[in-house]
C-alpha positions in Angstrom: -7.1 4.8 -12.2 -3.6 5.4 -11.7 -1.1 5.8 -8.4 2.0 7.3 -8.3 3.9 6.1 -5.1 7.0 7.6 -4.0 8.7 6.5 -0.1 11.9 7.1 0.7 13.4 5.4 4.0 16.3 4.5 5.0 15.7 0.8 4.7 13.2 1.0 1.8 12.8 3.1 -1.6 10.1 3.0 -4.6 9.0 5.6 -6.6 6.7 3.6 -9.2 3.4 3.9 -11.0 0.3 1.6 -10.7 -2.5 1.3 -12.9 -6.1 -0.5 -12.7 -9.4 -0.2 -13.5 -9.7 -0.1 -9.6 -8.6 0.8 -6.3 -9.0 -2.9 -5.7 -6.6 -3.3 -8.5 -4.2 -1.2 -8.0 -4.0 -2.0 -4.1 -3.1 -6.2 -5.6 -0.7 -4.4 -7.7 1.3 -2.9 -5.3 0.8 -6.1 -2.6 2.5 -7.7 -5.5 5.1 -5.4 -5.8 5.8 -5.6 -2.1 5.8 -9.5 -2.3 8.7 -9.6 -4.5 11.0 -7.9 -2.3 10.1 -10.5 0.6 11.8 -13.5 1.9 9.9 -16.7 0.9 8.2 -16.9 3.9 6.4 -13.2 4.2 6.0 -13.7 0.6 3.7 -16.6 1.0 2.4 -14.5 3.8 1.6 -11.4 1.9 0.4 -13.3 -1.0 -2.4 -15.2 1.2 -3.7 -11.5 2.3 -6.7 -10.5 0.4 -5.9 -6.5 -1.1 -8.0 -4.9 1.6 -6.1 -7.0 4.6 -2.7 -5.6 2.9 -3.9 -2.1 3.0 -5.1 -2.3 6.3 -1.5 -3.7 7.2 0.1 -0.9 6.0 -2.0 1.4 7.8 -1.2 -0.4 11.2 2.2 -0.3 10.5 2.6 3.4 9.2 0.9 4.3 12.8 3.0 2.3 14.6 5.8 3.6 13.1 5.0 7.5 12.5 3.0 7.2 15.4 -0.2 7.9 13.9 -3.9 7.3 14.7 -5.1 6.7 11.0 -8.3 5.1 11.2 -7.8 1.1 9.7 -9.3 1.7 6.1 -12.4 -0.4 5.1 -12.2 -0.1 0.9 -9.0 -0.2 -1.1 -10.2 3.1 -1.8 -10.1 4.5 1.2 -6.4 3.5 1.6 -5.6 5.1 -1.5 -7.3 8.2 -0.2 -5.0 7.8 3.2 -1.8 7.2 1.3 -3.0 10.4 -0.7 -3.4 12.4 2.5 0.2 11.4 4.1 1.9 12.5 0.4 3.2 8.9 -0.2 0.8 8.7 -3.1 -0.6 10.9 -5.7 -4.1 9.4 -7.3 -5.5 10.0 -10.6 -8.7 8.7 -11.4 
């Protein structure tokens, strides 16, 4: 699975490709990438999250930031589908 993530915001920009055997693996790579950018305390918190919990937190924050009502994903694959629907990711099997 290959996922291209492209986000351009005033405080955060990312244009990267993540590759893994499954959606769970890809979200884990995304989580590790985000954690690198955080302060020590936040990095510990993010690294302690499971991959699905991380994905759910992303959707909660996206909903709050853009006043959306996306359902909280129940799988990492569902999260990647939502990211693709929102135009921030391109998912290739």
